[in-house]
Residue, then its C-alpha position, 0 to 999 in steps of 0.5 A: m465285805s458286808k458293812i454295818a452302820i452303828i448309831g451311837s458309840g455307847i458301850g453297846g455300839l462300841a462292843a458291836g463295832c469291835y465284834a464286827r471287826m473281829n469277824g471281818l465285817e466292815s463297820v462305821i459308828l455314827e456318834k452325835a457328840d464329839k466323844p464316845g460313851g453316851l451315859c458311860t462318862s465322867w468329866d473334869k472340874g478343876d483338879y477333880i474328875f466326877d464320874g457319871c456311870i460305873r459303880h459295880l462293874a461285873g465280869l472281873k474274874p478271869g476266865t468267866p464269860l463276862n471277863n472274856m467279853w471285856k478282854d475282847i473289846g479292850a476293857m480288861p485288864s485294868d486297875i480294879y479296886f475291891p471294896e470291903e463293904l457295900v455300904k454303911a448306913v448311919d443315922e443321927k441317933g448313932n445307929e450304924l449298919t455296915v454291909f460287909y462283903d465278909l459274910e461272917k462279919l456281916e452276920a455278926e454285924m446284923k446280929r449285933i443290931s438285932p439278935e432277935d432276928s438271928e433266924l432271918i439274918e441266917d436265911y439272908i446270909r445263906a441265900i448269898r452263899r448259895l450264889s457263890n458260884t452262880d453269877l446271875m449277870e451271866v444268864g445270857f451266856w448260859g448253855f444247857r449244862d449251865w442251866l442244869r447246874n444253876i437251876s437248883v440254886l435258884i429254886k432253893n433261893r426262892k424262900v428269900s428271892k421272892y421279896s423286894m428289899l422293902s418287903f424283906a426288911q419288914r420281916f425284921k423285928s428290929p426297927v433299925l434293920r427295918e429302916f436301914f435294910p431297904v436302901i442298902q442297894y443303891g437306895w432302891a427300896n422296891i427292887p427285887l432282893t435277888l439283885n442285892l443277893g447277886v451283887m453281894a455274892g459277886s462282890v464276895g467272889k471278887r467278880y464285881g468291883r470298882y474300875l479305877g480311872g473313871s467311866a470316860e477312861f473305861i470307854k476310851s479303852v474300848a474306843d481305842r480297841y475298836s480303832s485298833l481293829g480298823g473300825e471308824i467312828l464319825y463324831n458330830s454325826s447325827v443320824e436323821r433317818i434309817i434308809e430302807d429299801s424293799g423292807k430292809a434297812v440299807g443305810v442311814r442319812l445324817e442331818n447334814g444330808t450325807e447318806i451312808s450305805a450299809n447292809y445292816v443298821i444297829s441303833d444304840a441311840y436313845g430309844y425315843d429317837t430311834f423309834m419315833k424319829m429315825i424309822d417310818e411310823r408304819h414299823l411301830t408295833d402297838r406296844l411301841r406306840s403305847m410305850y412312847s405315848k407314856p413318858i416316865d417323869r420320875m428319874m431314878m438317880g437322875l440328879h448327880v451332885s458332886f464335890g471335890v473336897n480338900m480332905d482325905l476321906s480314905d478312912k470312910p466307906n466307899t458308900i455311905s447312907f446318911f439318915l437325916d433327922e430333919p429332911i432337906e428339900i431337893a428339887g421339890d422333894n423332901c429327902s431324908i436319906i443322902n446316898l454318898l459315893n466316896y471315891s477316895y479309893d481312886k487316886k486318879l479322880a482327885p489330887k493327893g490328899k483330896t477326894s471326889i464325892k457324889a450324892m445322887y437323888d431321884t428327881y422329876y424330869s418335868y421339874w428341871e424341864e420347866l426350870s431350864k426355861d429360865q437359866k437364872k432360876y435353873e442355876e440358882e436351884k442347882a446352887i441351892i441343892a449343892s448347898r443343902t447337900i453339903e450342909a447335910i453331909e456336914r452333920f456326919i463329916p464335920g468340916i467338909g463344907e469348908a473343904v469344898e473346892a469344886t462343885d458340879v450339879a448334873t440334872p436330867i437336862t444336863t444328861e440330855r444335853f450331853t448324851s441325848n438321853a432323857r426320860g424313859y417311856g412306858s409304865k408299870e402296867d407295861f411290865r412283863l416278865r418276858d421283857t425282864l428275861k429279855g434284859f438278862l438274855n441280852k438279845p437285840m430288838t428287831l422289827k418284823s417289818l424292817k429286816n437287817f435292823f437291830v436296836i440295842g442299849h439300856s433304853i430297850g432293856g440292856t442291863n447295866l454296862y455288861g448287858c448293853a455290851a453283850m447286846g452288841r456282841n449278840t447282834i454281831r453273832r446273829i449277823c454272822k449267822m445270817e452271813h453264814r460265818n463262824f462267829v469269832a470271840s475269845 
């Protein structure tokens, strides 16, 4: 029986492990930490659980390829919440926009704000409706007939999908819509409008929703499935090097000197560690060398500020964007918008009548790297940010400051310490359409000079949880082909 050594127990590594066992392949997962999950995690703080990952979980409609994959690896069925809105944007002047998933209500809401933008609003609503039976997250599962069925929809949507959130918003005549619309999707103004259209259509069709219980519970269900299939996870096992022989990966060596032989090696580890530490330099392509010589300092949603509050916020939307008249300084940045996640819908994350909430900010890795050299200053800065955040939220939710019972500030240094994931690498100049398509197709990365070695995960293009899991699945499918086996899945 062929053996696969899998580095990292993130969702990609666990999915690879599950499919390996389903297909009669021996596998062992080497995990540096003392628990599974990587970036897919949540943590306890007093009576509260603060979540660090799952927001929109794709693949919730039974019978779809993504839902079948989740069932294969033990993530489904589970308790799911389907919110009524994507976000509510409010400012201190009293302006409001609720982005309903009920498209008739959304159209009426946008026209209430700006009747003069009716034609553009109708274009936006039609673009969402066109995707009602087309899930862009399933592109990697499409066959020839799927492409034939969906290509006309994508072509018809070109009128709006060519825009970014910001450039489309600039077409509105209403200053309120021009201000609110760019950041309704996770606060990201420069992402393609297509991402928002896909999330809206998926949520309307109840293909996307909220996983109840937190990311750690989600990942535990997958780890339990892997174990039930006879898979082995070795925790506190940091891989130092990929062992190779005659141009093939033949195992791994741990930092403690232990060597584990394998016929194939899959790395779901942080990309920098995989390419710059675990394999020989001669295997690096010019593109990889260039990419890892350009660290990206700016980290999107890299700063998580969580609170446990003694308030029932179930009358508030699940996501609120607060537009501040007076910006607040957060880690050296002036922030005029606070994007707040309200977990009142998940009773597993807080005691009855109480709520877990979280604000997220983009931030600079270097800022926190420098601060962390002085632990006192580092902790003081986290306390200041927590205080400024809750004071700003108080402008919209009076009394919330006094209701805070637990506070947690997770910086990029926190993430690096617990998951080994740090800043990204590359640059805007490195962007290629081919790389984007690879992300949607969920294919593992391989190296011509090192056979039987595969790299998966978010740091090499895995799109969200489903994309990283699909990468793990597709890697085992490829190995089965190499082994002349019929690939087994649901």
